[in-house]
N, C-alpha and C positions, 0 to 999 in steps of 0.2 A: 905542215900538212894537216894537223889536227884541227886547227881553226879554219882552214880553207874548207875541209870537208863539212864542218859544222855550219859554215856559211851556206854552202851549196844545199845541204839538207834543209836548213831553215827557209831558203828561197822556195824550194819545192813545196814544203809544208804550207807556207803562207799562200802561194798561188793556188794550191789545191783546196785549201780551206775557203778561199774566196770563190772558187768555182762551185764547190759543193753547197755553199750557203745560198747560191742563186738558183739552185735546182729544187723545184717544189716537191718532186717525188722523194728526193733524199731528205728533205726537211720533214716530210710525213713519216719516213722511215725512222728518223731519229726520235720522233715523238712517241713511238710505240715502245712499251716497257721491255718486251723481249728483244727487240732490235737494239735497244740501248745497251743491254748486257753483251750482245754480240759485238757491238762496236767497241765496248770497253776491252773485251778480250783481244780483238784484233789490234787495237791501239797499244795495248800492253806488250803484245808480241812484237809489234813494229819498233817500239822503244827499246825493248830488250835486245833485239837483233842489231838495229842500226846505231844505237848509242855506242855499243861496243865497237862497231866498225869505225865510227868517227874518233873515238878516244884511243884506239889501238896504238897509234904512233906515240902518244903521250905516255902510255903504260910501258911500252917496250924500249923507248928512248934511243935506240940505235937503228940507223937506216937499214942495215942488213937484216935485222930481225923483223921489223914491221913490213919491209918490202917483201920479204919471203912469205909472210902470212898473206899479204894482199895478193901476191902472185899465186899462192896455193888456192885461194878462193876465186881466182880469175877476175879480180878487181870488180866484183859484182856491184858494190856500192858506187863505184865510179861510173859504171854503165847506167845504173838506175838514176843516180842524182846528177851526174855530169852531163848526160845527154838530155836532161829535162828541157832546156830551151829549144831543142829540136823536135821533140815529140809532144810538147805541151799544146801547140796549136791543134793537133789532132784530137787530143783528149778534151780540150776546150770545146771543140766543135761537137763532140759526142755528148758531153755533160751539160753544157749550157743550153737552155731552151731556145728554140728558134724564135726570132723576132718576126711578128706578123708584118707583112708588107702593106704599106698604105696604098690606097687606090690612087693611081695617077693616070693622066691622059696626056700623051705627048710631052711627058716630063713636067707637067703642071699638076700640082697637088689639088685634089678635089676637097672642098670644105663640106 
């Protein structure tokens, strides 16, 4: 379970990094010094919270223990990371810039 959760988290992180790198507004945001420190704090919190979520089964070693902890926090990481393939297209449409339509006439491209 530990390695599966780590795989799912890495998939989300790589896809999200790719999307954010293509957005010009977010790139300008990252270049500002104050926003850089805001990003550092948010990313540190993200790692602190979800690294523990992924390594919990490795630390507790018994199914009954880590399953109880996951159950008590309502499997929040499984919802966030496991459903990524289903809600990523919506996020992709929101984050990525719209492609300009090329002018066409009756399906023929104009030069």
